[in-house]
C-alpha positions as CSV (number, residue, x, y, z in Angstrom):
1,M,-8.4,8.2,22.8
2,S,-5.6,10.3,23.6
3,V,-5.8,14.2,22.4
4,L,-2.8,12.1,20.1
5,S,-5.0,10.1,18.5
6,I,-8.0,12.4,17.7
7,V,-5.3,13.9,15.7
8,M,-4.3,11.2,13.9
9,L,-7.6,10.1,14.1
10,V,-8.8,13.6,12.0
11,A,-5.4,14.3,10.0
12,S,-5.7,10.7,8.1
13,I,-9.6,11.2,7.5
14,F,-8.7,14.3,6.0
15,F,-5.6,12.9,3.8
16,L,-8.1,10.0,2.7
17,Y,-10.7,13.1,1.7
18,L,-8.4,14.0,-0.2
19,V,-7.3,11.5,-2.4
20,I,-10.7,10.4,-3.0
21,R,-11.8,13.6,-3.9
22,N,-8.4,14.5,-6.8
23,I,-10.0,10.5,-7.5
24,N,-12.8,12.7,-8.6
25,K,-12.2,15.6,-9.8
26,N,-9.8,12.7,-12.3
27,N,-6.3,14.6,-10.6
28,I,-5.5,11.0,-10.1
29,L,-6.0,7.7,-11.2
30,F,-7.5,5.1,-9.1
31,E,-4.6,2.6,-9.6
32,Q,-2.1,5.3,-8.5
33,A,-3.7,6.4,-5.6
34,F,-4.7,2.9,-4.1
35,M,-1.9,2.8,-2.5
36,W,-3.0,5.8,-0.8
37,I,-6.2,4.7,0.0
38,V,-4.7,1.7,1.8
39,I,-2.1,3.8,3.9
40,S,-4.8,6.3,5.1
41,L,-7.0,3.2,5.7
42,I,-4.7,1.4,7.9
43,L,-3.6,5.1,10.2
44,I,-7.4,4.8,10.9
45,V,-7.2,1.7,11.7
46,I,-4.0,2.0,14.0
47,A,-5.6,6.1,15.4
48,V,-9.1,3.8,16.5
49,F,-6.7,1.4,18.0
50,D,-4.0,2.5,19.2
51,T,-3.2,-0.9,20.9
52,I,-2.5,-2.6,17.6
53,P,1.5,-1.3,16.7
54,G,2.2,-2.0,19.9
55,Y,1.4,-5.5,19.9
56,F,2.7,-5.7,16.4
57,A,6.3,-4.2,17.7
58,R,6.3,-5.9,20.6
59,L,5.0,-9.6,18.7
60,L,8.4,-8.6,15.8
61,G,11.1,-8.0,18.0
62,F,11.2,-3.5,18.2
63,E,11.7,-1.7,21.8
64,L,9.8,0.8,20.8
65,T,6.7,1.3,18.9
66,S,7.4,4.4,17.4
67,N,10.5,1.9,15.5
68,F,9.0,-0.3,14.4
69,L,6.3,3.1,13.0
70,L,9.0,4.3,11.1
71,S,10.6,1.0,10.0
72,L,6.6,0.5,8.3
73,T,6.8,3.7,7.4
74,I,10.3,2.8,5.5
75,F,8.8,-0.1,3.8
76,F,5.8,1.2,2.4
77,L,7.9,4.6,1.0
78,L,9.9,2.1,-0.6
79,V,7.4,0.0,-1.9
80,I,5.4,3.1,-3.3
81,A,8.6,4.0,-5.2
82,F,9.5,1.1,-6.8
83,L,5.5,0.6,-8.1
84,Q,6.3,4.0,-9.2
85,T,9.4,2.9,-11.2
86,M,7.9,0.1,-12.5
87,T,5.0,2.1,-14.0
88,L,8.2,4.7,-15.3
89,S,10.3,2.6,-16.9
90,K,6.5,1.5,-18.6
91,Q,5.4,4.9,-20.1
92,K,8.9,5.5,-21.2
93,E,8.8,1.8,-23.5
94,Q,5.5,3.3,-24.5
95,I,6.6,6.3,-25.0
96,K,9.5,4.9,-27.2
97,H,7.4,2.8,-29.0
98,L,4.7,5.7,-29.9
99,V,7.7,7.7,-31.0
100,Q,8.9,4.7,-33.5
101,E,5.5,4.5,-34.9
102,L,4.9,7.6,-35.3
103,S,8.4,8.3,-37.3
104,I,7.2,5.5,-39.6
105,L,4.8,7.4,-40.2
106,K,5.1,10.1,-41.4
107,S,7.7,8.9,-43.3
108,H,4.8,7.3,-45.4
109,V,3.0,10.2,-45.5
110,E,6.0,11.5,-46.5
111,M,6.5,8.9,-49.7
112,K,2.9,9.5,-49.9
113,E,3.3,13.0,-51.1
114,E,6.7,12.8,-53.3
115,N,4.6,10.2,-55.3
116,N,1.7,12.5,-55.9
117,E,4.0,15.3,-56.8
118,Q,5.6,13.4,-59.7
C-alpha cells in the first residue's frame, strides 16, 4: 500500500466520521447525507483496493486512471447538484403553499375579529 493510498484512506475515514458526526448532531438530515456516506465508502474501497479504478478505467476506455476518476467525480457532483435542485424546488413549492395557507387563515381571523367587534 503506497503512501498516497494511506493518506487517501485516512482522509476518507475522517470525512465519513465528519458526515456521521453531523448526522448525530442533527446538523444534516440522513436523506441529505446518504450520498456523502456512499461517496466516502467508495473512496475507502478505492483507497484499500487501488487497482479497482485502473480496471474500470481500462474497461471504459480511459487512457489514464486519473481521467476516469475526474470524470467519475464530475458525474457524482452533477448527481448531487441535481438532487439538491429537486429538493430546493420541492421546498419552494411547499413554502408557497404555506404562505398561501397562512394568508387565508390570517384573513379569516381578521374577518372573525371584525364580526366580534360589531
